[in-house]
ROKOL-837635 format. One record per residue (C-alpha): residue in three letters; x, y, z. Coordinates in steps of 0.25 Angstrom, whole numbers, plus 5000, padded with zeros to 4 digits. Example, Ala and Ser with C-alpha at 12.3 -4.5 7.8 and 13.67 -1.06 7.14 Angstrom:
ALA504949825031
SER505549965029
This chain:
MET497449885071
LYS498150025070
TYR497550145063
ARG498350255056
GLU497950385050
LEU498050395035
GLY498750525035
ASN497950625041
THR496650575034
GLY496150525048
LEU495950405042
GLN496250285050
VAL496950175044
SER497450035050
GLU498850035049
VAL498949895042
SER498049905029
PHE498049825018
GLY498349845002
THR497549754992
TRP498249754981
ALA498549594985
ILE497149554986
GLY496749624973
GLY497949574964
SER499349574960
TRP499849484972
GLY499649364965
ASN498149274968
THR497249334976
ASN495949294984
ASP494849384986
ASP494249294998
GLU495649295004
ALA495849445003
LEU494349475009
LYS494749395020
GLY495949465022
LEU495349595021
ASP494249565032
LYS495349525040
ALA496149655039
ILE494749735042
GLY494649645054
GLU495849675061
GLY495649825057
VAL496349845043
ASN495449975039
PHE496250005026
PHE496449935013
ASP497249995001
THR496849944988
ALA496950004973
ASP496049984960
VAL496949914952
TYR497149794963
GLY496349674957
ASP495849784947
GLY494949834960
HIS494749674966
ALA495649734978
GLU494549854981
GLN493449754978
LEU493849664989
LEU494149784998
ALA492549814994
LYS492149665001
ALA492849685012
THR492549805017
LYS491149815013
GLY490349885025
LYS491649945030
GLU491750065022
ASP492050155033
ASP493050075041
ILE494050035031
HIS494750115022
ILE495150085009
ALA496250135001
THR496150124985
LYS496950164972
PHE496950224959
CYS497650244946
ARG498250104944
ALA497150044935
GLY497650154923
ASP498850204918
ILE499550274929
HIS500450364923
ASP499150414913
LEU498550544920
GLU497150504915
THR497250404925
TYR497150494936
SER496050574929
GLU494950594938
ALA494050524929
ARG494950394930
VAL495250414945
ARG493750454948
ALA493450304941
TYR494450234949
CYS493950274962
GLU492450254957
ALA493050104954
SER493750094966
LEU492550144975
LYS491650034967
ARG492549904969
LEU492749964986
GLU491149964986
ARG491550114993
GLU491150274992
ARG492450314995
ILE493950284994
ASP494750295007
LEU495950335000
TYR496050334985
GLN497550324980
ILE498050354968
HIS499050224964
CYS500350234962
PRO500350354951
PRO501550414946
LEU502150544953
SER501650604939
VAL500250604941
LEU500350654955
LYS500850754953
ASP499850784941
GLY499050784952
ARG497650784946
VAL497450634952
PHE497350724965
GLU496250814959
VAL495350684958
LEU495650634971
ASP495250754978
LYS494050764970
LEU493650624972
GLN493850654988
ALA492850754989
GLU492050674982
GLY492150584992
LYS492550464982
ILE493950444991
ARG494250495005
HIS495850525004
TYR496650504993
GLY498250454991
VAL499250414982
SER499950264981
VAL501550304977
GLU502650234972
THR503850324979
VAL504150414988
GLU504150544977
GLU502650524973
GLY502250504989
LEU503050644993
PHE502150714982
CYS500950644985
LEU501050704999
GLY500950854993
VAL499450814988
PRO498450884999
GLY497450744996
VAL498350644998
LYS498250575011
ALA499050455009
LEU500050385002
GLN500250224999
VAL501850194998
ILE502650064996
LEU503550055010
ASN504049945016
LEU505449895023
PHE505849895008
ARG505350025003
GLN505750115015
LYS505850255006
PRO504450325009
LEU504750305023
THR505650435025
GLN505350505010
LEU503850515011
LEU503250455024
PRO503550555033
LYS503050665024
ALA501750595022
GLN501650595036
GLU501750735035
ALA500750755025
GLY499650675032
VAL499750585022
GLY499550425025
ILE500350325021
LEU499950165016
VAL501150075014
ARG500949975004
LEU501949865001
PRO502549845015
LEU503149715012
ALA503649744999
SER502649644991
GLY503149535001
LEU504449555003
LEU504449605016
THR503649475020
GLY505249415020
LYS504449285014
PHE504949285000
LYS506249214995
PRO506949274982
ASP506149134974
THR504749184979
THR503749194967
PHE502449274966
ALA501149254955
ALA501349304943
ASP499949404946
ASP500849434959
HIS501349584957
ARG502749524965
SER502849454953
PHE502449534941
ASN502949664947
ALA504249624954
ASN505049714945
GLY503949814944
GLU503449764931
GLN502049814932
PHE502049924941
ASN503050004951
VAL504049894956
GLY504049954970
GLU502649894973
THR503149744972
PHE504149714983
ALA504449864984
GLY505249884973
LEU506249774977
PRO506749654967
PHE505949534974
THR507349454977
LYS508049574983
GLY506749594992
VAL506749464995
GLU508249475001
LEU507949605007
ALA506749555014
ALA507649445022
GLN508449555027
LEU507249605034
ASP506849475042
TRP507249545055
ILE506049645055
ALA505149515058
GLU505749495072
GLY504849535082
ARG503649575071
GLY503149425067
ASP503549445053
MET504249525042
ALA502949575035
ARG502449615048
ALA503749685052
ALA503749745038
MET502349815039
ARG502649855055
TRP503849925048
ILE502950015040
LEU502050045050
ASP503050095059
GLN503050205050
PRO502350315057
GLU502050395043
VAL501250265039
THR499750235038
CYS499450115036
VAL500349975030
ILE499549915016
PRO499949775014
GLY499449675007
PHE498749535008
ARG497949425002
ASN497449355014
VAL497149345030
ARG498449305032
GLN499149415025
VAL498349515033
GLU498549465047
ASP500049455042
ASN500049615040
LEU499249635050
GLY500149595060
ALA501049705056
ILE500449785067
ASN500649725079
VAL502449695076
PRO503249795084
SER503649925078
PHE505149925071
SER506249995081
GLU507150115076
ALA508250025074
GLU507549935065
LEU506950045058
MET508250095056
ARG508649955051
LEU507549945041
ALA507850065036
ALA509450055035
PHE508849915028
TYR508149985018
GLN509150085014
ASN510449995011
GLU509649875006
VAL508149895002
ALA508250044995
GLN509249994984
HIS508549884978
ILE507049954977
ARG506749974962
GLY505750084957
ALA505550214960
TYR504950214975
């Protein structure tokens, strides 16, 4: 395993880390035993950083992390998120009383005394500009409840604004071969500011595995079914904002990236890891096999300059026009 510093925090995290949305819920049926085995496998392979949120399975993902990391609190770092349990557009959701309650509830579920990275969970730009939530986070940091704080953002504009907030030490962004806008417009500025970058949805909800067909279906409780067109939350969180059938069609045009790299998924994550501004990629998983598959990205060859140019042109000419929602 290779490690990278999270911005300028001094915190060294595994370049392939893991998200826990899938094991908490909203990706179809989950199995706790399989999830815990996957977490143990990841830790055994050197993964020392996990991303979660208080709304993943209504806190269940945090509880699974508590079980998997018991006694390893000094070595295994956890990032969690807050605000989605309330109305994200209501400033009261970000009041000191409410944020303290969210934080204490997460600490209890995680069975920890401190959260390594506490992130606002995709808030509207208006909340960020209001600024009072950052004052609350400064207090929690001063009290030792949180080590660092950051923001999970939906758009480049939100990310750029956050770079101007002194206490923000990390941004979590959607970045993948189908979602390249942050690459040129946000990441270089984040690096200049000493802000770490966590990359979620590296495989565009599975599209970049190349395994889906136009007639592939998903369970009713899987967000790839109930949020395929942004019915429940930001459309960009599902299939990177692409209509599913268009995404399948575009993925088929990228099968060449797997040559010499094992498979498309590993190649797609390698592309992200090749970006020097990226701290870590946080794919999801449900079991040991998926953990092993994702860790395989570490050892595959990087992309050549010619390949990177080809992928950039593909995004501009074939993909960007089909992305829905603000990003």
